[in-house]
C-alpha positions as CSV (number, residue, x, y, z in Angstrom):
1,M,17.8,98.0,-1.7
2,A,18.0,101.5,-1.9
3,L,15.9,102.6,1.5
4,V,18.6,99.9,3.9
5,A,21.5,101.8,2.3
6,A,20.5,104.7,3.1
7,I,20.5,103.7,6.6
8,P,24.2,104.2,8.1
9,I,26.7,102.0,9.5
10,Y,28.7,102.0,12.7
11,E,31.3,100.6,15.5
12,P,31.7,100.0,19.5
13,F,32.8,97.1,22.0
14,F,31.9,95.7,25.7
15,P,32.6,93.0,28.7
16,K,31.1,90.6,30.8
17,A,28.5,87.7,30.3
18,H,24.2,88.1,30.2
19,P,22.4,85.7,33.2
20,Y,20.2,84.5,30.3
21,L,22.7,83.3,28.4
22,H,23.7,79.0,29.0
23,H,27.9,80.0,28.3
24,S,29.0,77.8,24.8
25,N,32.0,78.5,22.3
26,T,29.5,77.8,19.8
27,R,28.8,80.6,17.8
28,I,26.5,81.1,14.8
29,I,27.4,83.6,11.5
30,S,23.5,85.0,11.2
31,C,24.2,87.1,7.8
32,K,26.3,88.4,5.6
33,K,28.8,91.5,6.9
34,I,29.5,94.6,5.5
35,T,32.8,96.6,6.5
36,P,32.2,99.3,8.6
37,T,34.4,102.2,7.8
38,N,35.4,103.5,11.3
39,A,35.4,100.7,13.6
40,T,37.7,101.6,16.6
41,K,36.5,100.0,19.5
42,T,36.9,96.2,18.3
43,T,38.3,94.0,21.0
44,S,39.9,90.8,21.3
45,S,36.4,89.3,22.3
46,S,34.8,90.5,19.4
47,P,33.4,89.2,16.2
48,S,35.1,90.0,13.2
49,P,33.7,93.2,11.7
50,Q,32.9,91.0,8.7
51,Q,30.4,88.5,9.8
52,T,28.0,88.7,12.7
53,L,27.7,86.1,15.3
54,A,24.7,85.3,18.0
55,S,24.6,83.0,20.7
56,P,21.8,80.1,19.9
57,N,21.9,79.2,23.6
58,F,20.3,82.5,24.4
59,K,17.0,81.7,26.4
60,F,15.2,84.5,24.8
61,E,11.8,83.2,25.8
62,E,12.9,83.3,29.2
63,Y,14.5,86.7,29.1
64,M,11.4,88.7,27.5
65,K,9.2,87.3,30.1
66,T,11.0,88.0,32.4
67,K,11.5,91.8,31.8
68,A,7.8,92.2,30.7
69,K,6.7,91.4,34.4
70,K,9.2,93.5,35.7
71,V,7.8,96.3,33.5
72,N,4.3,95.3,34.3
73,K,4.8,95.6,37.7
74,A,6.3,99.2,37.6
75,L,3.6,100.8,35.1
76,D,1.0,99.3,37.8
77,D,2.8,100.4,40.7
78,A,3.1,104.0,38.6
79,V,-0.7,104.2,37.8
80,P,-2.3,103.2,40.8
81,L,-6.3,103.3,41.2
82,Q,-7.2,106.4,42.6
83,N,-9.3,109.9,42.4
84,P,-10.4,110.6,40.0
85,V,-11.5,106.9,39.8
86,K,-12.6,107.3,36.1
87,I,-9.4,108.7,34.5
88,H,-7.2,106.0,36.3
89,E,-9.4,103.5,35.2
90,A,-9.4,104.5,31.5
91,M,-5.3,104.7,31.8
92,R,-4.9,101.2,33.8
93,Y,-7.6,99.4,30.9
94,S,-5.1,100.5,28.1
95,L,-1.7,100.6,29.9
96,L,-2.6,96.8,31.7
97,A,-4.4,95.6,28.9
98,G,-0.7,93.1,28.1
99,G,1.2,93.5,25.0
100,K,4.7,92.9,23.7
101,R,6.5,95.2,25.7
102,V,8.9,95.4,22.7
103,R,9.8,99.4,24.0
104,P,10.5,98.8,26.9
105,V,12.6,95.7,26.8
106,L,14.5,97.6,24.0
107,C,15.0,99.9,26.9
108,L,16.5,97.6,29.5
109,A,18.7,95.7,26.6
110,S,20.4,98.8,25.6
111,C,20.9,100.0,29.3
112,E,22.5,96.6,30.2
113,L,24.1,96.2,27.3
114,V,26.5,99.8,27.3
115,G,27.2,98.3,31.4
116,G,24.3,100.1,33.3
117,D,22.1,98.3,35.7
118,E,18.4,97.7,34.4
119,A,17.1,99.4,37.3
120,A,18.4,102.6,36.1
121,A,16.7,102.2,33.0
122,V,13.3,100.9,34.3
123,P,11.5,105.0,34.7
124,M,12.2,105.3,31.1
125,A,11.0,102.0,30.2
126,C,7.6,103.0,31.4
127,A,7.7,106.2,29.8
128,L,8.2,104.2,26.8
129,E,5.0,102.2,27.1
130,M,2.8,104.6,28.0
131,I,3.6,106.7,25.2
132,H,2.9,103.8,23.3
133,T,-0.6,103.7,25.1
134,M,-1.7,107.2,24.9
135,S,-0.4,106.8,20.9
136,L,-2.4,103.9,20.3
137,I,-5.6,105.1,22.4
138,H,-5.4,108.6,19.9
139,D,-4.6,106.5,17.0
140,D,-8.3,104.1,18.3
141,L,-10.4,107.3,18.2
142,P,-13.1,107.8,15.6
143,C,-11.3,111.2,14.0
144,M,-8.5,108.8,13.6
145,D,-8.0,105.3,12.2
146,D,-11.7,104.3,13.5
147,D,-10.9,101.1,15.1
148,D,-12.9,99.4,18.1
149,L,-10.4,96.3,18.8
150,R,-7.4,96.7,20.4
151,R,-5.1,94.2,22.0
152,G,-8.2,91.9,21.6
153,R,-10.9,93.6,23.4
154,P,-12.6,96.6,22.9
155,T,-10.7,100.1,22.2
156,S,-10.7,103.1,24.9
157,H,-13.1,105.2,23.7
158,K,-15.4,101.9,23.1
159,A,-15.1,101.1,27.0
160,F,-14.8,104.5,28.7
161,G,-16.1,107.0,25.8
162,E,-14.5,109.2,23.4
163,E,-14.1,112.4,25.8
164,T,-12.7,109.8,28.8
165,A,-10.0,108.6,25.8
166,V,-8.6,111.6,24.4
167,L,-7.9,112.4,28.5
168,A,-6.9,109.1,29.3
169,G,-4.1,109.3,26.9
170,D,-3.2,112.9,27.6
171,A,-3.0,111.7,31.0
172,L,-0.2,108.8,29.8
173,L,1.7,111.3,27.5
174,S,2.4,113.6,31.0
175,L,3.0,111.3,33.5
176,A,5.8,110.0,31.2
177,F,7.9,112.4,31.5
178,E,6.4,113.3,35.1
179,H,7.9,109.8,35.8
180,V,11.5,109.6,34.5
181,A,12.1,113.6,36.1
182,A,10.9,111.7,39.5
183,K,11.5,108.4,39.4
184,T,15.2,107.8,37.6
185,T,17.8,107.3,40.2
186,N,21.4,106.8,40.3
187,V,21.7,108.8,37.0
188,G,23.4,112.2,36.6
189,H,21.0,114.7,36.1
190,E,22.8,115.7,32.6
191,R,21.7,112.1,31.2
192,V,18.2,112.1,32.6
193,L,17.9,115.7,30.8
194,R,19.7,114.2,27.4
195,A,17.4,111.2,27.7
196,I,14.0,112.9,28.3
197,A,14.9,115.7,25.4
198,E,15.3,112.0,23.2
199,L,12.1,110.7,24.6
200,G,10.1,114.4,23.5
201,S,11.6,114.6,20.2
202,A,10.8,111.5,19.0
203,V,6.9,112.1,19.9
204,G,6.4,115.4,19.1
205,S,6.2,117.6,15.7
206,E,9.4,116.0,14.4
207,G,8.4,112.9,15.3
208,L,5.0,110.6,16.1
209,V,2.7,113.8,15.3
210,A,4.8,114.1,11.9
211,G,4.2,110.6,11.0
212,Q,0.4,110.8,12.3
213,I,-0.4,113.9,10.1
214,V,1.0,113.2,7.3
215,D,-0.2,109.7,7.7
216,L,-4.0,111.2,7.9
217,T,-3.2,113.9,5.4
218,S,-2.2,110.9,2.9
219,E,-5.0,108.5,3.4
220,G,-6.7,108.3,-0.5
221,K,-4.3,109.4,-2.1
222,E,-1.2,107.9,-4.1
223,V,1.6,107.9,-1.9
224,S,5.4,107.5,-2.5
225,L,7.4,105.3,-1.6
226,D,9.8,108.2,-0.1
227,V,6.4,109.5,1.8
228,L,5.5,106.4,3.0
229,E,9.1,105.7,4.2
230,Y,8.5,109.1,5.8
231,I,5.3,108.4,7.7
232,H,6.9,104.8,9.7
233,V,9.9,106.3,10.1
234,H,8.2,109.0,12.7
235,K,4.9,107.3,13.4
236,T,6.5,103.9,14.4
237,S,9.9,104.0,14.3
238,K,11.2,107.2,16.2
239,L,9.7,105.5,19.4
240,L,11.7,102.1,19.1
241,E,14.2,104.4,18.1
242,A,14.0,106.3,21.3
243,A,13.3,103.3,23.3
244,V,17.1,102.0,22.5
245,V,19.0,105.3,22.7
246,C,17.2,106.3,26.1
247,G,18.4,103.0,27.5
248,A,21.6,104.0,26.7
249,I,22.4,107.1,27.8
250,V,21.5,106.6,31.1
251,G,23.2,103.4,30.8
252,G,26.2,105.8,30.7
253,G,27.4,104.7,26.8
254,D,29.4,106.8,25.5
255,G,28.8,108.7,22.3
256,E,29.9,105.9,19.9
257,E,27.7,103.6,21.3
258,V,24.6,105.4,21.6
259,E,24.9,106.4,18.0
260,A,25.9,102.5,17.0
261,L,22.5,101.8,18.6
262,R,20.5,104.5,17.5
263,R,21.5,102.9,13.7
264,Y,20.6,99.5,15.0
265,A,17.3,101.0,16.1
266,R,16.0,103.0,12.9
267,C,16.7,99.6,11.1
268,V,14.5,97.6,13.9
269,G,11.8,100.6,13.9
270,L,11.5,100.7,10.4
271,L,11.3,96.4,10.5
272,F,8.7,97.2,13.1
273,Q,6.1,98.7,10.7
274,V,7.4,97.2,7.8
275,V,6.2,93.8,9.6
276,D,3.2,95.7,10.7
277,D,1.9,96.1,7.1
278,I,2.3,92.6,6.3
279,L,0.3,91.3,9.2
280,D,-2.3,93.3,8.4
281,V,-2.7,91.7,4.9
282,T,-1.4,87.8,5.9
283,K,-3.8,87.1,9.9
284,S,-7.2,87.5,10.6
285,S,-8.0,90.1,13.7
286,A,-8.0,87.2,15.8
287,E,-4.6,86.5,15.3
288,L,-3.4,90.0,15.7
289,G,-6.0,91.0,18.5
290,K,-7.1,94.0,16.2
291,T,-9.1,94.9,13.0
292,A,-7.2,93.1,9.8
293,G,-7.0,94.7,6.4
294,K,-8.0,97.8,8.3
295,D,-5.4,99.2,6.2
296,L,-6.4,98.3,2.6
297,A,-9.9,99.0,4.3
298,T,-9.1,103.0,4.1
299,D,-7.2,103.1,1.3
300,K,-4.0,103.8,3.2
301,A,-0.4,103.6,1.6
302,T,1.5,100.2,2.9
303,Y,4.9,98.6,1.9
304,P,2.7,95.6,0.9
305,R,0.7,97.6,-1.7
306,L,3.4,99.6,-3.2
307,M,5.9,97.1,-3.2
308,G,4.4,93.8,-3.4
309,L,3.9,91.4,-0.7
310,G,7.2,89.4,-2.1
311,E,9.3,92.1,-1.4
312,A,7.7,93.7,1.6
313,K,9.1,90.7,2.7
314,E,12.3,90.5,1.1
315,F,12.7,94.3,2.4
316,A,11.9,93.0,5.8
317,G,14.5,90.7,5.9
318,E,17.2,93.2,4.6
319,L,16.2,95.3,7.5
320,A,16.5,92.5,10.0
321,E,20.0,91.9,8.6
322,K,20.9,95.2,8.4
323,A,19.9,95.6,12.6
324,V,22.0,93.0,13.4
325,Q,25.3,94.0,11.4
326,E,25.0,97.1,13.4
327,L,25.9,95.4,17.0
328,A,28.7,93.4,15.2
329,F,31.2,95.1,17.5
330,F,29.4,94.9,20.7
331,D,30.3,91.9,22.9
332,T,28.9,89.0,21.1
333,L,27.1,87.7,24.6
334,R,25.6,91.0,25.6
335,A,24.8,92.1,22.7
336,A,22.3,88.5,22.4
337,P,19.0,90.1,23.7
338,L,19.2,93.5,21.6
339,H,20.1,90.7,18.5
340,H,17.2,88.3,19.3
341,L,14.9,91.5,19.5
342,A,15.1,91.9,15.7
343,Q,14.9,88.3,15.0
344,Y,11.7,88.3,17.2
345,I,10.5,91.7,15.6
346,A,11.1,90.3,12.0
347,S,9.5,86.8,13.1
348,R,6.6,88.1,15.0
349,Q,3.1,87.1,14.3
350,N,0.5,89.4,15.8
């Protein structure tokens, strides 16, 4: 498919087994492989560049629960209930409302993949969730998507009023950058600055905001597949890409590792939105925890609408396969979390 082919390929390395893995010599081939053009960091324990291997014994659910618990505790500590009480209540209401914590977990997983200490990436993981929550609060506002339900309960502006919701989002965005700068420890200043710059570019006028404005101005219009891809790459994929890349940067990854993970993240980021589009037309509001069928009701362009549901599902499968392929030259055991995260995003039901 042309859209998949446009996403580039890569090469890298890695040692040491993962704590959530039952060690086994059994490995499975998960999908077809392409041959990357400049593979330079293979090791004797690495899989062949012609195939992607995954550990079938990786305890993914336990891994996700453990990482999410750590992130939730860090978020709770980062935004205490203090004066002014109303704004902090609103911030905590949305930030601690649950959710899959996919972005923070991607950040922690990529940090550990390149040999970094998880603790080094926790502030960045929290910042990513703060920014993601800000985007949800603002996206739900009447002047944007005008939604009343998020994560199974009333949206921020329904619970606190529009003015407070806007300010809560603003406060979370500001706090995200402050938190990374103030709380990141045992990481070189140059790497912290690089990560902050990466995060900022993912959110601003060439990132999330770019996707949002094109999305808003495209409502009710005929939109091409190229424009739809632009919207989703910027509105959704950029922040997921930043999660993976920032984790690799603070974890000490070299240039090749960071760019390899960037390519993985671009596939996963677009995959996340394609699946979101599919779920919007195949699941109920109760199943999603947000208003189902909203894209159809507001006449928005989506992948199922432009490609058909069957082809959209096929495209999602190709993106998942491509993401897994990008992990081919990392140590199989250490790459298991990111491999399973790609499959999880592809198969999620809400």
